[in-house]
N, C-alpha and C positions, 0 to 999 in steps of 0.2 A: 431530321434532327435527332441527335443521340439523347437517350434518356440520362438524366443526371443521377449520380450515385448519392443516396442519402448519407449524410454525415453520421458517424457513430454517436450514440448517446451514452451518457453516464448513467448506469443503472445500479451501481453499488454505493452503499453508504460507506463512510470512512470506518465505521465500526465493523462492517462486513469485511472490508479489506484488511483491517488489523487482525481479525480472527483468522483470515486466510494466511496472512504473513506469519502469525504465531504457529499455525499448523505446518507451514513450510519450514520454519525454523526447527521444529521438532523432527520433521521428516529428514531435513539435512543432517541434524545431529545424530539421528539413528542410522542414517545411510553412510555418511562420510566418517567412518571410524578409522583410526590408524591401522594399517595392515589389511584393510578390506579392499578387495578388487571390485570396483564399481563399473558396471558395463556402460558403454557409451550411450545407449538409449535411455538408461535410467538417469544418468547425469544430465543428459540433454533435456529430459522431461522436467527435472528439478529446476534447471536453469530457465526453461521456458516459463514455468510457473512464476519464478522470481521476476522475469522480464514483464510478464503480463500484469502482475500485481503492482510493479513499479510504474508501469504505464497508467494503470487505473489511478494510482495516487497522484501522478502528474496531471492527469485530466481533472481530478478533483481540485487540485491546487490551482490549476489554470482557469477553472470555471468562475464565472462572475457570482455564483451563488455562495461560494465558500472559499476561504483561504486557510491554508494550514500554517499554524504558528507552532514553534517548538521551543521548549525551555526546560530547565531543571527545577523550577519552582512553580507555584501556582501563578497564573497570569494576573497582572494588575487589571483593575476594572476599566482602565483607559485603553487597553490594547484591543485593536481591531474593531470589527462591527458585530452586530448580533448574529449575522449569518456565518461568521468565521469559526474555525475550529482551532483549538489549542491543545497540543499533546504534551504532557509532562513526560520528559524522557527518562526520568528516574522511576516514577511509579506507574507510568503508562496510563494515568488517568486522563480523560478527555473532558474538556470544558466547552 
C-alpha cells in the first residue's frame, strides 16, 4: 500500500501575507523601472513570489476558518461571521 501524501496546511496569517505582498510591491517597484534590463532569473523569482503569495491568500479565502471580504469603506456589523476577515481597499485596514 502506498503512503498517502499529507495535505499542505495554512501556516500564515493574512497579516503576514499582506506584509509579504507589500514587500513584493516595493521590490517590483524598485526592480522594474523604465529602461532597466531585468534578468530572466530575477523576474522569475519575483513572479514566483507573487504566485506563492496569491496561492496563500486563496488558501486562506477557501478555508472554513476565515473568508476574505473586500470593500472601500468600513464593513457593516452584519457582514460575515466572527472568523471572517475584511480588508478596506482604500486604507488597507483589516477588521
